[in-house]
C-alpha positions in Angstrom: -2.8 -8.1 -12.7 -4.7 -9.5 -9.8 -6.2 -7.0 -7.3 -5.8 -7.5 -3.6 -7.9 -5.3 -1.3 -7.5 -5.1 2.5 -10.6 -4.4 4.4 -9.6 -2.9 7.8 -12.4 -2.9 10.4 -12.3 0.0 12.9 -15.8 0.2 14.1 -15.5 -1.5 17.6 -16.2 0.3 20.8 -13.8 -1.6 23.1 -16.0 -1.9 26.2 -13.4 -4.0 28.0 -10.8 -1.2 27.7 -12.8 0.8 30.2 -12.1 3.9 28.2 -14.4 6.6 26.7 -12.1 6.5 23.6 -12.6 3.6 21.2 -9.7 1.3 21.4 -8.6 1.7 17.8 -8.0 5.4 18.4 -6.1 5.0 21.7 -2.5 6.2 21.6 0.0 3.4 21.3 3.7 4.4 21.2 2.7 7.9 20.1 0.3 7.0 17.3 -3.3 5.7 17.1 -3.7 1.9 17.4 -5.4 1.9 14.0 -2.4 3.6 12.3 -0.2 0.5 12.6 -2.4 -1.9 10.7 -3.0 0.7 8.0 0.7 1.4 7.7 1.5 -2.3 7.4 -0.9 -2.7 4.5 0.3 0.6 3.0 3.8 -0.8 2.8 2.7 -4.2 1.5 1.9 -5.4 -2.1 -1.8 -4.9 -1.4 -3.5 -2.9 -4.2 -5.8 -0.8 -2.0 -7.5 -0.5 1.4 -11.1 -0.1 2.4 -11.4 1.3 6.0 -14.7 0.5 7.8 -15.4 2.9 10.7 -18.1 3.5 13.3 -21.0 5.6 12.3 -20.0 9.3 11.8 -16.3 8.6 12.3 -15.3 8.7 8.6 -14.2 12.4 8.7 -12.2 11.9 11.9 -10.3 8.9 10.5 -9.5 10.7 7.3 -8.3 13.9 9.0 -6.5 12.4 12.0 -5.1 9.2 10.6 -5.3 8.8 6.8 -4.2 12.4 5.9 -2.0 13.0 8.9 0.1 9.9 8.3 -0.1 9.9 4.5 -1.8 6.5 4.0 -2.3 6.7 0.3 -3.8 3.3 -0.5 -7.1 3.9 1.3 -9.6 4.2 -1.6 -12.7 4.4 0.5 -13.8 5.0 4.1 -17.3 3.6 4.8 -19.5 3.4 7.9 -20.0 -0.1 9.4 -23.1 -1.6 11.0 -24.4 -2.8 14.3 -22.6 -6.1 14.2 -19.2 -7.0 12.9 -20.6 -9.0 10.0 -22.6 -5.9 8.9 -19.3 -4.0 8.8 -17.6 -6.7 6.9 -20.4 -6.7 4.3 -20.1 -2.9 4.0 -16.4 -3.3 3.3 -17.1 -6.1 0.8 -19.5 -3.9 -1.1 -17.0 -1.1 -1.3 -14.3 -3.6 -2.5 -16.2 -4.6 -5.6 -13.8 -5.5 -8.4 -11.2 -7.1 -6.2 -10.0 -10.6 -6.9 -9.0 -11.3 -3.3 -9.7 -9.6 0.0 -7.8 -9.6 3.3 -10.1 -8.8 6.2 -8.3 -7.4 9.2 -9.2 -6.1 12.6 -7.9 -2.6 13.1 -7.3 -3.4 16.7 -4.5 -5.8 15.7 -1.6 -3.3 15.3 1.2 -5.8 15.1 0.3 -7.5 11.8 3.6 -8.0 10.0 4.8 -7.8 6.5 5.4 -11.6 6.5 1.8 -12.4 7.6 0.4 -10.2 4.9 2.7 -11.8 2.3 1.8 -15.3 3.4 -1.9 -14.5 3.3 -1.7 -13.2 -0.2 0.2 -16.2 -1.4 -2.1 -18.7 0.4 -5.4 -17.2 -0.7 -4.3 -17.6 -4.4 -3.8 -21.3 -3.8 -6.6 -22.1 -1.3 -9.3 -19.5 -2.0 -9.9 -19.2 1.7 -7.4 -19.0 4.5 -7.0 -17.5 8.0 -3.9 -16.5 10.0 -3.6 -18.2 13.4 -1.3 -20.1 15.7 -1.5 -23.3 17.6 -2.6 -22.7 21.2 0.0 -22.9 24.0 -2.3 -23.9 26.8 -4.5 -27.0 27.3 -8.1 -26.2 26.3 -11.1 -27.6 28.1 -14.6 -27.6 26.5 -17.2 -27.0 29.3 -20.7 -28.3 29.6 -23.7 -26.1 30.5 -23.0 -26.4 34.2 -19.3 -25.3 34.0 -17.8 -28.8 34.2 -14.9 -29.9 32.0 -16.6 -32.1 29.3 -13.9 -32.5 26.7 -10.1 -31.9 26.3 -9.3 -31.5 22.6 -5.8 -32.5 21.4 -3.8 -29.3 21.8 -1.9 -29.7 18.5 -5.1 -29.4 16.6 -6.5 -26.3 18.4 -5.6 -22.9 16.9 -6.2 -19.4 18.1 -7.5 -17.5 15.1 -6.1 -14.1 14.1 -6.6 -11.8 11.2 -6.1 -11.2 8.3 -8.7 -13.7 7.0 -8.3 -13.9 3.3 -10.7 -15.0 0.6 -11.5 -15.1 -3.1 -13.7 -12.0 -3.4 -16.6 -13.7 -5.2 -16.5 -16.6 -2.7 -16.7 -14.4 0.5 -19.1 -11.9 -1.0 -21.6 -14.5 -1.9 -21.2 -16.3 1.4 -22.0 -13.0 3.3 -24.9 -12.2 1.0 -26.4 -15.6 1.9 -25.6 -15.2 5.6 -27.2 -11.8 5.9 -30.4 -13.2 4.6 -30.5 -15.4 7.7 -29.0 -12.8 10.1 -27.1 -15.6 12.0 -25.7 -13.6 15.0 -23.8 -16.7 16.3 -21.2 -16.2 13.6 -18.0 -14.6 15.1 -15.6 -14.5 12.2 -15.4 -14.5 8.5 -14.2 -18.1 8.2 -17.4 -19.2 9.9 -19.4 -17.4 7.2 -17.6 -19.2 4.4 -17.7 -22.6 6.3 -21.4 -22.4 6.9 -22.6 -20.8 3.6 -20.3 -22.7 1.1 -18.6 -26.0 0.8 -15.2 -24.3 0.6 -12.6 -25.6 3.2 -10.6 -22.9 5.0 -6.9 -23.3 5.3 -5.1 -22.4 8.5 -1.8 -20.5 7.9 0.9 -19.3 10.3 0.4 -16.0 11.8 2.5 -14.8 14.8 2.0 -15.0 18.5 2.7 -11.3 18.6 -0.2 -10.5 16.3 -2.4 -9.7 19.3 -5.8 -8.0 19.4 -6.1 -5.0 21.6 -9.0 -5.9 24.0 -7.9 -5.0 27.5 -5.6 -2.3 29.0 -3.0 -5.0 29.6 -2.8 -5.6 25.8 -1.7 -2.0 25.3 1.3 -2.6 27.5 2.2 -5.8 25.7 1.8 -4.2 22.2 3.9 -1.2 23.2 6.7 -3.6 24.4 6.6 -5.5 21.1 6.7 -2.3 19.1 9.8 -1.2 21.0 11.4 -4.5 20.1 10.5 -4.0 16.4 7.8 -6.7 16.3 5.8 -5.0 13.6 8.6 -5.8 11.2 8.8 -9.6 12.0 
């Protein structure tokens, strides 16, 4: 039986939230933001979950979220690193033995059962895939002076979400190579695979409601979606 591990990243500080509480622990519709992503994976066909937290936050997460809300699939809680890619690598090391990993931002509380299912199906076929949606707005590429330089065809521009899903050996080796170079320009897991391997990354349908909590306005939007039952879409 193939083993699927979800790596949920919860080490961000959320500076743009203007809050002394890290965004993944803010209360959203009565529960911590992080709860919703963990619950979605708990109720999926995922084998187990690795939770990656900020330094010294492991006990807090276990007591206030994992134990309180009975998230039984979390097999390990590990501290992350300075940058996101350090945290992902910590999660990958803890996921040793997995066949596939789904890497997800804990600040995306509206990941749905369908997105998780599509990711699991697609990664078996393509070895590397990311959830996302075509952009709704026209995008301009700016030059160094802030002038519009290029307007890419909108139908070919996607906004990338998580989970980002990979064959475990593929993504682990890509991260191992990347960390030897410490390329801080890398902003997501797909970039690591794109740069460090010759594996193409497949774009799969996410959901426009699968937003990332970044600013206070996002909390209002997420709460509205939750009231509408968006987490079950």
